[in-house]
C-alpha positions as CSV (number, residue, x, y, z in Angstrom):
1,M,126.2,105.9,186.8
2,T,129.2,105.4,184.6
3,P,130.1,108.2,182.1
4,R,129.1,106.6,178.9
5,P,125.2,106.2,179.7
6,L,125.5,109.9,181.9
7,L,126.9,110.7,178.8
8,A,123.7,109.9,176.7
9,S,121.1,111.2,179.2
10,L,122.7,114.5,179.0
11,L,122.8,114.5,174.9
12,L,119.4,113.0,175.2
13,A,118.1,115.8,177.9
14,L,119.9,118.4,175.6
15,A,117.8,117.5,172.7
16,L,114.4,117.4,174.9
17,P,113.2,120.8,173.9
18,A,113.5,120.1,169.7
19,L,112.3,116.9,169.8
20,A,109.3,117.8,172.2
21,K,107.5,119.3,168.6
22,D,108.0,115.5,167.5
23,P,106.3,112.9,169.6
24,T,107.3,110.1,167.2
25,A,111.5,111.6,166.9
26,L,110.9,111.6,171.1
27,R,109.3,107.8,171.2
28,T,112.6,106.7,168.6
29,R,115.4,108.8,170.5
30,S,114.2,107.4,173.6
31,L,114.2,103.8,171.9
32,A,117.7,104.0,170.4
33,A,119.2,105.7,173.8
34,T,118.4,102.2,175.4
35,C,121.0,100.7,173.0
36,A,123.6,103.8,173.7
37,H,125.2,101.8,176.8
38,C,126.4,98.9,174.4
39,H,126.4,100.3,171.3
40,G,127.2,104.4,171.2
41,T,125.5,107.3,171.4
42,D,123.5,107.0,168.0
43,G,124.9,103.8,167.2
44,H,128.3,105.4,167.2
45,A,130.4,102.8,169.1
46,V,133.8,103.8,170.1
47,Q,136.5,101.9,169.1
48,G,137.7,99.4,171.6
49,E,134.6,100.0,174.2
50,A,131.8,98.7,172.6
51,L,130.5,95.7,170.5
52,I,129.8,96.8,166.9
53,K,128.5,100.2,165.6
54,L,125.4,100.5,164.3
55,A,125.2,103.6,162.5
56,G,124.9,103.4,159.0
57,L,124.1,99.4,158.6
58,P,121.5,98.4,156.3
59,Q,118.0,98.7,157.9
60,D,117.1,95.4,156.3
61,Y,120.8,93.6,157.9
62,I,120.2,95.3,161.6
63,L,116.3,93.9,161.6
64,S,117.4,90.7,160.0
65,Q,120.3,90.4,163.0
66,L,117.4,91.8,166.0
67,M,114.8,88.9,164.3
68,A,117.5,86.1,165.0
69,F,118.7,87.7,168.2
70,R,114.7,87.8,169.3
71,S,114.4,83.8,167.8
72,G,117.5,82.4,169.5
73,Q,119.1,81.6,166.4
74,R,121.8,84.5,166.6
75,P,124.2,83.4,169.9
76,A,124.5,86.0,172.5
77,T,124.6,87.1,175.8
78,I,121.8,89.6,176.4
79,M,120.5,90.6,173.8
80,H,118.3,87.2,173.6
81,Q,116.3,89.4,176.0
82,I,116.9,93.0,175.3
83,T,114.8,91.7,171.7
84,K,112.0,90.1,173.5
85,G,111.0,92.9,175.4
86,Y,110.1,95.3,171.9
87,S,107.6,95.2,170.0
88,Q,107.9,94.1,166.3
89,E,107.2,97.8,165.4
90,Q,109.8,99.0,168.2
91,L,112.7,97.1,166.5
92,E,111.8,98.1,162.5
93,T,111.7,102.0,163.9
94,L,115.2,101.1,165.0
95,A,116.3,99.3,162.3
96,V,115.3,102.6,160.7
97,Y,117.1,104.9,162.6
98,F,120.4,103.3,163.3
99,S,120.3,103.3,159.2
100,K,119.9,106.5,158.9
101,Q,122.7,107.8,161.6
102,K,125.9,108.6,159.2
103,P,128.6,105.7,159.9
């Protein structure tokens, strides 16, 4: 495992006791953790090492881009396949989550 996913996994593991009290928060963090390898932990991309910083982007913008990837309308390498693996509700949850992160 490379350092970035290992760090993301460690951070998530450290947060689990607090999140265990709120299953919705745990599910949301788990969904968001899958984005960390390319977009950084909580959407805070490391400059020069990630595709795009998601933290703090408008919710509607994030969701519209996810839907554009899913439909094939927006060009991408792997985002077409990734977005097809999520339900509409999960994509909406991700959009809300990343929009609420501090930029």
